[in-house]
C-alpha positions as CSV (number, residue, x, y, z in Angstrom):
1,X,141.5,95.4,103.7
2,X,142.1,98.9,102.5
3,X,139.5,101.1,100.7
4,X,140.2,101.7,97.1
5,X,139.6,105.1,95.5
6,X,139.4,106.1,91.8
7,X,141.3,109.4,91.6
8,X,141.2,110.1,87.9
9,X,139.9,108.7,84.6
10,X,140.5,109.2,80.9
11,X,139.3,107.7,77.7
12,X,139.7,108.2,74.0
13,X,136.8,109.0,71.8
14,X,135.7,105.7,70.2
15,X,136.4,105.1,66.5
16,X,134.5,102.9,64.1
17,X,136.6,99.8,63.5
18,X,137.9,99.2,60.0
19,X,136.5,102.4,58.5
20,X,136.9,105.1,61.2
21,X,139.5,107.6,62.2
22,X,141.5,105.3,64.5
23,X,141.8,102.5,61.9
24,X,145.6,102.9,61.7
25,X,146.2,104.1,65.3
26,X,148.0,101.5,67.3
27,X,146.2,100.2,70.5
28,X,149.4,100.5,72.6
29,X,149.7,104.2,71.5
30,X,146.0,104.8,72.4
31,X,146.6,103.2,75.8
32,X,149.7,105.3,76.3
33,X,147.7,108.5,75.8
34,X,145.0,107.6,78.3
35,X,147.7,106.5,80.8
36,X,149.5,109.8,80.5
37,X,146.2,111.7,80.8
38,X,145.1,109.8,83.9
39,X,148.4,110.4,85.6
40,X,148.3,114.1,84.8
41,X,144.6,114.4,86.0
42,X,145.5,112.7,89.2
43,X,148.3,115.2,89.8
44,X,151.0,112.6,90.4
45,X,154.3,111.7,88.9
46,X,154.7,108.7,86.6
47,X,157.2,107.1,89.0
48,X,154.6,107.1,91.8
49,X,152.6,104.5,89.9
50,X,153.5,101.0,91.1
51,X,151.7,98.8,88.6
52,X,149.7,99.1,85.4
53,X,147.0,96.6,84.6
54,X,145.3,96.8,81.2
55,X,142.5,94.6,79.8
56,X,142.5,93.4,76.2
57,X,140.0,90.9,74.7
58,X,142.2,89.8,71.8
59,X,145.8,90.2,73.1
60,X,147.5,89.3,69.9
61,X,149.2,90.9,66.9
62,X,149.4,94.7,67.5
63,X,147.9,94.1,71.0
64,X,150.3,91.2,71.9
65,X,153.6,91.0,73.8
66,X,152.0,92.2,77.1
67,X,150.6,95.4,75.7
68,X,150.3,97.0,79.2
69,X,154.1,97.0,79.5
70,X,154.5,98.4,76.0
71,X,151.9,101.1,76.7
72,X,153.4,102.0,80.1
73,X,156.8,102.6,78.6
74,X,155.3,104.4,75.6
75,X,153.5,106.7,78.1
76,X,156.8,107.7,79.7
77,X,156.6,105.5,82.8
78,X,159.9,104.5,84.2
79,X,161.2,101.0,83.4
80,X,160.8,100.2,87.1
81,X,156.9,100.3,86.7
82,X,155.5,96.8,86.3
83,X,152.6,96.0,84.0
84,X,150.1,93.2,83.3
85,X,147.7,92.5,80.4
86,X,144.6,90.5,81.3
87,X,141.8,89.0,79.2
88,X,138.2,88.3,80.3
89,X,136.8,89.3,76.9
90,X,134.2,92.1,77.2
91,X,134.8,92.8,80.9
92,X,138.6,93.0,80.6
93,X,138.8,96.7,81.3
94,X,136.7,96.4,84.4
95,X,138.6,93.3,85.4
96,X,141.9,95.2,85.1
97,X,140.6,97.9,87.4
98,X,139.4,95.2,89.9
99,X,142.8,93.5,89.8
100,X,144.6,96.8,90.4
101,X,142.1,97.5,93.2
102,X,142.6,94.1,94.8
103,X,146.4,94.7,94.9
104,X,145.8,98.0,96.6
105,X,143.1,96.6,99.0
106,X,145.5,93.9,100.1
107,X,148.3,96.3,100.8
108,X,150.6,95.2,98.0
109,X,150.5,98.6,96.3
110,X,149.2,102.1,97.1
111,X,148.9,103.5,93.6
112,X,148.1,101.6,90.4
113,X,146.4,102.1,87.0
114,X,143.6,100.0,85.7
115,X,142.2,100.3,82.2
116,X,141.9,98.7,78.8
117,X,142.5,99.1,75.1
118,X,141.3,97.5,71.9
119,X,141.8,98.1,68.2
120,X,139.3,95.9,66.4
121,X,140.7,97.4,63.3
122,X,144.2,96.0,63.8
123,X,143.3,92.5,65.1
124,X,141.5,90.5,62.5
125,X,139.2,88.1,64.4
126,X,139.6,86.4,67.8
127,X,142.8,84.5,66.8
128,X,144.8,84.8,63.6
129,X,145.0,81.0,63.6
130,X,142.1,79.7,65.7
131,X,142.6,76.3,67.2
132,X,139.5,75.3,69.1
133,X,139.8,72.4,71.6
134,X,138.7,69.2,69.7
135,X,137.0,67.6,72.7
136,X,134.9,70.8,73.4
137,X,134.2,71.2,69.7
138,X,132.6,67.8,69.7
139,X,131.1,67.6,73.2
140,X,130.4,71.2,74.2
141,X,130.3,73.3,71.0
142,X,128.3,76.1,72.7
143,X,131.5,77.4,74.2
144,X,132.5,78.5,70.7
145,X,129.2,80.0,69.7
146,X,129.3,83.3,67.8
147,X,128.3,86.2,70.0
148,X,125.5,87.3,67.7
149,X,123.9,83.9,67.9
150,X,124.2,84.0,71.7
151,X,122.4,87.4,71.6
152,X,119.7,85.9,69.4
153,X,119.2,83.0,71.8
154,X,118.5,85.4,74.6
155,X,115.9,87.3,72.5
156,X,114.2,84.1,71.4
157,X,114.3,82.1,74.7
158,X,113.4,85.1,76.9
159,X,110.5,86.0,74.5
160,X,111.6,89.4,73.1
161,X,110.3,91.0,70.0
162,X,112.4,92.6,67.2
163,X,110.3,95.8,67.8
164,X,111.4,96.2,71.4
165,X,115.0,95.6,70.5
166,X,114.9,98.2,67.8
167,X,113.1,100.6,70.1
168,X,116.0,100.4,72.6
169,X,118.5,100.9,69.8
170,X,116.7,104.0,68.7
171,X,116.8,105.4,72.2
172,X,120.5,104.6,72.5
173,X,121.3,106.6,69.5
174,X,119.1,109.5,70.5
175,X,120.6,109.7,73.9
176,X,124.2,109.4,72.6
177,X,123.6,112.2,70.0
178,X,122.1,114.4,72.7
179,X,125.0,113.7,75.0
180,X,127.6,114.6,72.4
181,X,125.7,117.8,71.5
182,X,125.6,118.8,75.2
183,X,129.4,118.1,75.6
184,X,128.7,115.4,78.2
185,X,131.8,113.5,77.2
186,X,134.3,116.3,76.8
187,X,135.8,116.1,80.3
188,X,136.4,112.4,79.9
189,X,138.0,112.3,76.4
190,X,141.7,112.7,75.7
191,X,142.0,114.3,72.2
192,X,144.2,112.2,69.9
193,X,146.3,113.7,67.1
194,X,145.7,111.3,64.2
195,X,147.4,111.3,60.7
196,X,144.6,111.0,58.1
197,X,145.3,111.4,54.3
198,X,148.5,113.3,54.8
199,X,147.1,115.7,57.4
200,X,146.9,115.5,61.2
201,X,143.4,115.9,62.7
202,X,142.3,116.1,66.3
203,X,140.0,113.2,67.2
204,X,137.9,114.0,70.2
205,X,134.3,112.9,69.5
206,X,132.8,109.4,69.5
207,X,132.0,108.7,65.8
208,X,129.5,105.8,66.2
209,X,126.2,107.5,66.9
210,X,123.9,107.8,63.9
211,X,122.0,111.0,63.8
212,X,119.7,109.8,61.1
213,X,118.5,106.7,62.9
214,X,114.8,106.1,62.6
215,X,112.5,103.3,63.7
216,X,111.6,102.7,60.1
217,X,115.2,102.3,59.1
218,X,116.0,100.0,62.0
219,X,113.0,97.7,61.2
220,X,114.1,97.5,57.6
221,X,117.5,96.0,58.4
222,X,117.9,92.2,58.0
223,X,119.1,90.0,60.9
224,X,122.8,89.5,60.7
225,X,123.5,86.3,62.5
226,X,120.8,83.7,62.0
227,X,120.9,81.0,59.4
228,X,117.7,82.4,57.9
229,X,116.4,86.0,58.4
230,X,113.1,84.9,59.9
231,X,114.9,83.2,62.8
232,X,117.1,86.2,63.7
233,X,116.6,89.2,66.0
234,X,119.8,91.2,65.9
235,X,120.9,93.5,63.1
236,X,123.6,96.0,62.4
237,X,121.2,98.5,64.0
238,X,120.5,96.9,67.4
239,X,123.9,95.4,68.0
240,X,127.1,97.0,69.3
241,X,129.5,98.4,66.8
242,X,133.0,97.1,66.3
243,X,135.2,99.8,67.7
244,X,138.7,101.1,68.6
245,X,139.4,102.9,71.9
246,X,141.2,103.0,75.2
247,X,140.5,104.1,78.8
248,X,142.4,104.2,82.1
249,X,141.9,105.1,85.7
250,X,144.3,105.9,88.6
251,X,143.4,104.0,91.7
252,X,144.8,104.6,95.2
253,X,144.7,103.5,98.8
254,X,144.0,106.1,101.6
255,X,147.7,106.1,102.2
256,X,148.3,106.9,98.6
257,X,145.8,109.8,98.8
258,X,147.7,111.2,101.8
259,X,151.1,110.9,100.3
260,X,150.1,112.5,97.0
261,X,147.4,115.0,98.1
262,X,145.2,113.6,95.4
263,X,141.4,114.1,95.6
264,X,139.3,111.0,95.1
265,X,136.3,110.9,92.7
266,X,134.8,107.6,93.8
267,X,135.3,104.3,95.7
268,X,135.1,100.9,94.1
269,X,133.0,99.1,96.7
270,X,131.7,96.0,95.1
271,X,132.4,93.5,92.3
272,X,131.2,90.1,91.2
273,X,131.6,87.9,88.1
274,X,129.2,85.0,87.5
275,X,128.8,82.3,84.8
276,X,126.2,80.2,83.2
277,X,125.5,78.5,79.8
278,X,127.7,79.8,77.1
279,X,124.8,79.7,74.6
280,X,123.5,82.9,76.2
281,X,124.8,86.5,76.8
282,X,123.2,88.3,79.7
283,X,121.7,85.8,82.2
284,X,124.9,85.6,84.3
285,X,124.6,89.4,84.9
286,X,121.4,88.6,86.8
287,X,123.5,86.9,89.3
288,X,126.6,89.2,89.2
289,X,124.7,92.5,89.7
290,X,122.8,91.5,92.9
291,X,125.9,89.9,94.3
292,X,128.1,92.9,93.6
293,X,125.5,95.1,95.2
294,X,125.3,92.8,98.3
295,X,129.1,92.9,98.6
296,X,128.9,96.7,98.5
297,X,126.5,96.7,101.4
298,X,123.7,98.6,99.7
299,X,120.4,97.8,98.1
300,X,119.5,97.7,94.4
301,X,117.0,100.6,95.0
302,X,119.9,102.8,96.1
303,X,121.6,102.6,92.8
304,X,121.0,105.8,90.8
305,X,122.8,105.1,87.6
306,X,123.6,102.0,85.5
307,X,125.9,101.5,82.6
308,X,124.9,98.2,81.0
309,X,127.1,97.4,78.1
310,X,124.9,97.1,75.0
311,X,126.7,94.2,73.3
312,X,123.2,93.4,71.9
313,X,119.9,95.0,72.6
314,X,118.6,91.7,74.1
315,X,121.2,91.8,76.8
316,X,120.3,95.2,78.2
317,X,116.6,94.5,77.8
318,X,117.0,91.3,79.8
319,X,118.8,93.0,82.7
320,X,116.4,95.9,82.8
321,X,113.3,93.6,82.6
322,X,114.4,90.9,85.1
323,X,115.9,93.3,87.7
324,X,113.0,95.7,87.2
325,X,115.3,98.7,86.6
326,X,114.1,102.1,85.7
327,X,115.2,102.7,82.1
328,X,115.7,106.4,82.9
329,X,118.6,105.3,85.1
330,X,120.2,103.1,82.5
331,X,122.7,104.2,79.8
332,X,121.5,107.8,80.2
333,X,124.0,109.0,77.6
334,X,123.5,106.2,75.2
335,X,125.2,102.8,75.1
336,X,127.4,100.6,72.9
337,X,124.8,100.2,70.2
338,X,125.4,103.9,69.4
339,X,128.8,104.7,71.0
340,X,130.6,101.4,70.2
341,X,132.1,98.5,72.1
342,X,136.0,98.4,71.9
343,X,135.9,95.0,73.7
344,X,138.7,95.0,76.3
345,X,138.4,98.8,76.8
346,X,134.7,98.9,77.4
347,X,134.7,98.1,81.2
348,X,137.2,100.9,81.9
349,X,135.5,103.2,79.5
350,X,132.1,102.7,81.1
351,X,133.7,103.2,84.6
352,X,135.1,106.6,83.4
353,X,131.7,107.5,82.0
354,X,129.6,106.5,85.0
355,X,131.8,108.2,87.6
356,X,131.7,111.4,85.6
357,X,127.9,111.3,85.3
358,X,127.6,110.4,89.0
359,X,129.5,113.6,89.9
360,X,127.5,115.7,87.5
361,X,124.2,114.4,88.9
362,X,125.2,114.0,92.5
363,X,124.3,110.3,92.4
364,X,125.8,108.3,95.3
365,X,125.9,104.8,93.8
366,X,126.5,103.6,90.3
367,X,126.8,100.1,88.7
368,X,128.8,99.1,85.6
369,X,127.9,95.7,84.1
370,X,128.5,93.7,81.0
371,X,127.9,90.3,79.5
372,X,131.0,88.3,78.7
373,X,131.6,85.7,75.9
374,X,131.5,82.2,77.2
375,X,128.3,82.7,79.3
376,X,129.7,85.0,81.9
377,X,128.7,88.4,83.3
378,X,130.4,91.0,85.6
379,X,129.4,94.0,87.6
380,X,131.2,96.7,89.6
381,X,129.7,99.1,92.1
382,X,131.1,102.7,92.6
383,X,130.3,105.1,95.5
384,X,130.7,108.8,94.9
385,X,133.2,110.6,97.1
386,X,131.7,113.8,98.5
């Protein structure tokens, strides 16, 4: 099996769904911009890319019709470039990178793109006409549980307090604001030219972080998902934001590196996906992370950075607590509670972020991980190229 290298990465700034700058910006156009940028940053020609794999959690409506193919053509790729859209809900962007990597590792391709895109503004709900399976609705209704309720189940059954969830949310916002002020994301982000109220503006800054977040304000918010407020844990303040965004990476084999002269940033050295009860979000990551690290041939103690998708504060708190992680190594520039969670984009976005931060800090190993609707969890392991 061939080693697989990440040669470049690009992401958009993340917009607030339904009320933010990208509300009318098409997801296939967002994807096209990050594909173009990733190709340019890799220093290769579009025709050298052999396949494009994009993740999308709700591949319908404006995101339907094999969005990866639409985005590839929109990005100026030749019509000989194949493309695939995949869906594993919140891990779709990471899964797309892994599928592209698997094709490279097996020798099918030498150069491919993996990424993801999601406009939660343009797709209204997980299915314009939902049609749940009648048998499962009756006999296994947990499979259709709302994600907020699954997050609340984790908080309740794993004995977390509202206070500790809000404390994490406050830290996420503080870290994200600090990262933006320090320009930590500038090298990652592809500026978008967005028409707004008859003018064109440059959108290049994540618009989710709340500078005025306080502990008092967070504690005052009412639970958003429980049947009665006293039963709930998660609010608008300690849950991820609905978001719009896209991200993409160019991946290569060693042969691809030699043929193009491209310089690798990191290697994808481990991956795992696990599953458990769909009534929870998070527990499956407790299996996926150690297994991915084992596949990578390293130890948990060697991992210097973690990007844990903050779908809900209970999820990241569970992983940090149960795996005994150092919070100073987790989501060092804030997480999805502050920066947003554009579903099918997030796995690729977090990969772009962690590789960039690994390079800045000289950290050898980093892990990207997320919970997935339906009781699943995924993790990917990256090794910095010197």
